[in-house]
C-alpha positions in Angstrom: -5.5 -11.1 -10.8 -7.5 -11.2 -14.6 -8.4 -7.3 -13.6 -4.4 -6.9 -14.5 -4.8 -8.0 -17.7 -7.8 -5.9 -18.6 -5.7 -2.9 -17.4 -8.9 -2.0 -15.2 -8.4 -0.4 -12.0 -8.0 -2.9 -9.0 -8.3 -2.9 -5.4 -4.8 -5.6 -4.4 -5.8 -4.8 -0.7 -6.0 -1.8 1.6 -2.4 -2.1 3.8 0.4 -3.1 3.2 3.8 -4.1 5.6 7.1 -2.2 4.3 10.4 -3.1 5.6 10.7 -2.2 9.3 7.3 -3.5 10.1 5.8 0.0 9.5 2.2 -0.6 8.2 0.4 1.9 5.7 -3.0 2.0 3.8 -2.3 2.2 0.3 -4.8 2.0 -2.7 -3.5 -0.3 -5.8 -3.9 0.8 -9.5 -2.0 0.7 -12.3 0.2 2.9 -14.0 -0.6 3.9 -17.8 1.3 5.8 -19.9 5.0 8.1 -18.8 4.1 7.1 -15.8 3.9 3.3 -16.6 7.1 3.9 -18.4 9.3 5.8 -15.4 8.0 2.7 -12.8 9.2 0.1 -15.2 12.6 2.0 -16.1 13.2 1.7 -12.2 12.2 -1.7 -12.1 14.2 -3.5 -14.6 17.6 -1.0 -13.1 16.8 -2.8 -10.4 15.8 -6.5 -11.9 17.1 -7.4 -15.3 15.3 -10.2 -16.0 11.6 -8.3 -16.2 13.2 -6.9 -19.7 13.8 -10.2 -20.9 10.2 -11.7 -19.5 8.7 -8.9 -21.7 9.9 -10.5 -24.9 7.9 -13.6 -24.3 4.4 -11.8 -24.0 3.1 -9.6 -26.9 0.9 -7.8 -24.1 2.1 -4.7 -21.9 2.9 -6.5 -18.2 1.1 -3.8 -16.0 3.3 -2.2 -13.6 1.0 -1.7 -10.0 1.5 1.4 -8.4 0.6 1.7 -4.2 -0.8 5.0 -3.5 -1.0 6.8 0.2 -4.3 6.3 1.3 
């Protein structure tokens, strides 16, 4: 995952399995700017410890978005 630390495009896989068993082709990318802020807010609303985890590091934790292919 070193590519994520450098905020470079990365392909983490081409297919994922969703809850319920549906499979979908995707492309992974790192969100930037306002888009990252929106996804980070959603993530921390669901899992509060992410905000605390961010305080343990000076780097910005990447948010990976899976776009449908």
